[in-house]
N, C-alpha and C positions, 0 to 999 in steps of 0.2 A: 485615507491618502497611501496609504502604504502599500496597497493592490496597486497603486500608478507608478510606483517606483521602478527604473528600468535597471538595470545589469551593471551600467554607468553609475548610475544614483546611486546603489548596493558597496558598487567596488569602495567611490569617494568615501561614501561611510568608514568601510575597514579601511580605508588610510587615516581620516580623520583618529579613527581608535586608536592605529599605530604611532601616532606621536606621541600617545600618553601609557602607552600598554605592548609589552616587546614579546608577549607570549602566544598562543595560537588563536587565531580565529577559523571557525568553521563554519562553512555557509552549508542552511538547511533550507530544505523544502517550503516549508512552509511553519506556522505558528504549534498546528499542533503535534508537530514531529517532533518540535522544539523542546516540547511539556514535557516530552518522553526522554529524548539525548540528553539532558540536562541533569538527567536523575546520574548518569552513569560515566559524565567527566569531571573531571576536577578542574570544579571553578574559582579557582585562582591561578591557572594556569591553560585555561582555553575556555573563548566567549563563544556564544552562536550569534549568528543572526541570519532570522529566517528572510529568504529569497524571492518567495509568491512564485513559486511553483519550478518546477527540473529545469527548462531551458534557462530562465533565467540564473539560477545556481552554478551550471556549467557554464556560462557566458560569465559572471563576477570573476571565479576562479582564471579563465583564461587571459582575461584584462588584465587581473592582478600578475599572473605569470609573465606577459610579455613586458614588465616591467620590472621584473626581478624580486617581484613582492613574496618574501619569503614567510614559511609557516601558515598557510594557509590550504585547507582544503575541503572538499563539500563530501558531504552523505545524501545521496538522490537514489531514489526504486528504479529497481532495473526497470521497471515496465514489461512490456513486452521486448527488451533488448535481448534478450537469451532465445525467444522463439525467432527472431529479425536474424538470427546470429550478425551484433552489432560488436566491434570490437571493441571495450571502453578500456579499453588498459590506460587510460593515462594516468600518471602518480599519483596527483592531488584529486580525484576523482574516485571513491568510494562507491560500491554498490550493493543496494540488502540481495539477502542469501536467495530470496524468492522475487515475487513479484511487485512486494511493498512490505512496507511497514507492517501492515495491517498481518500480510501472510503471513510474517513472521514470528509477530505475536501469536498467531492460532494455530501454528503449528508446533508451539512449546506448554510447558504443562500451565502456561495463564486461563488456556481455556478449558483446560480440567479443573483447576480454580474456580473460575465461574460458573461451571456446571454443576459442582459440589456446591454454589450459592442458591443456582435458580433452575437447574436439572429436577424431577421428580424420578428417584432410583427403579422405584420399580419400573417407572416409562421407559426407562434407558435399557433395564433389564429385558424388557420385553421386544426390543428395537433388535433388529438381526445387523442390524450397521452401526460399527461406532460412528457418533456424532460428526468426528474431525472429517470420514473418509465421505459421511453426508453430504457434509457442507461443501467437499470438494469435488464431487459427482453434482451436486445441485448447480454451484455457480459455474461450470464448464460452458455450458452452451452460450451465457451472459459474458464471459470472458472471450470466449471466441468471436464473439457476437462483435465487442468491444475492437477485437485483433484485425479484424475483417474488417471495420467500420476505419479503421487507423492507416495514418498516411505510409505507412508500407505495403496496407493492403489494396483495398476496393477503392480507398480514399471517402470513403459514404460520407463523414463530417456529419455524423448524427448527434443527435444531445440523449446523453444518457443523465445527464445529474436532473436530479426531482422526479424519477420515476418512480412509479409506485408501483413496489414488488407484490402487493397484495392481490393485483390485478392479471397477475399472470403466474401464482403460485400452488402447486395441487398439494394437498396436505398425505395423500396414502397411494403412492409413497411420497415424502418429500423429497419436491423436483420440480424443475420449471418447465412449463404448459411453452414449448418454443414458440406457436404457432402465436400466442397472446402476446409474448416477452418483444416479439417483430413486431408485433400491432404498437402495445404499450409504445415501444419509443420509437417507431416510426410517427404517431399523432404525436408524442412528446417534443420531435426533432420538427413538425410541421411539415416532412418531405412524403408527401402524399403519392408522389409520383413513386414511391419504393415498391420493387416486386417483391411482395410475400416469399413468394414460393421460391422464388430464386436464390432470395437471399438463406430459406428456409433448408434448401436443398445442399448450400455451399456450408452453412452451420454444421450438417449432418456428415457431411464428406472430413471436416476438419477433427469431428470428435473420433472419425473413424480411422483418423492416423493417430493418433494416441499420443496428443503432445501431450508435454508435463503438465500437470493441473496446475503445481505449486505455482508455474510461472504463465501460467493462462490465465486461474482464478486472481480475480482483482479483492482483496481484501476489503471497501465496502462493498462488495455484493456477499460476499463472506460474511458480514456482519448484519447483513439485512436479514438475509435468509434465515441465520442464528434466529436472529429476536421474533423471524417469524415462528419458526421452529419447538422456540422456546414457550411464544404463545398458544399456538394452536395441536402441537402435537409431545411434547417431553418435556415440559415446563409443570412447575410445582406453583402453588398458587401465590409465590411471589413475582410470576413471573408473566402474571395475566394481561397486564399494560408496558410491559416492558419496551420500549422504542429502538431504535437504534444508535440512537445518540445516547443513551444507559451502557448497550451491551459495549459499545465503543471506550468509553470511558470506562467500564468496567475491566475489560480489558487488558491499557491500559496500567490502569492501579495493579491486574495481579503481576503486569510484568517486573520478575526485577530483573538484578546484575548477574547474579546467578545464572537466568537461563540466559541473557547476552551472552553470556564467555563465555557461552557453547555454538556461538554462531561462526560463520566463515565472516562476516562483517566485525563481527570484533577482533580476529587476528590478524582483519588486511588492516585494523588502525593500529597494532602493535607493531605490523611491517612498516607501515607509516612512519609510526614513533621512529624505529631503529634505523630508516633513511633519512631522519631527520633530527636527529641528538641532540638539540639545541630546544624542541618543541616536545610539549608534554600533552596529552589527548585524556586520555583515562584517569579516572579515579587510583 
């Protein structure tokens, strides 16, 4: 039932919470993100509510702001906002440094800790490109394809959820086969009229424009590619059967408060606390 809750439903939940609790209320996109953020907040003075998506989270804050509700904020993924030059300077809406929370984690030492657990050192030594850089390069075509499909670009409305990465990954070098990737997304979306050649040319053009990969690449795609790379290229015996879910969970568990303190998002939360002295978020 939670996935059917509207922004008004969640705003009403926040109002009900406020009748018995005077501290900060932070709206989070989803329950997975909430499990990570709750490790970094002061749970006596800050409570989290999942909003079932970015649009919902922002709407909840806007609804509550209009009624003069204090001590409310949300953290959402930047997604393609920076590539689209969207102004997101709303005082109670904070965004991730990179495309999403997963890419923030991959940018941190959490990735290095995971590789210590699942990668074979001698295989890493033989590789010419560091794993983090390799993941960005491999994820860039699909990240740009997602951007191309988005409402701010060509509005292709394609379905990327549940695509099978094994159908378009190349092993040597670890990379995405753009032709097969487009076909996989096309079939997954049942958009059989999609002009594959035209889309491929558009992706190649975007690649040449050298957009920031940390803003273009989806964390989910990078985790899928990392899991594939560990299984097929640079993993140890423990990584033979790793899945995207195992890698995603391991990265989150490896990400600690010291890494979070190095982010712009952490500093944004501190600034929000300075502007709202009656309310606390961080431990």
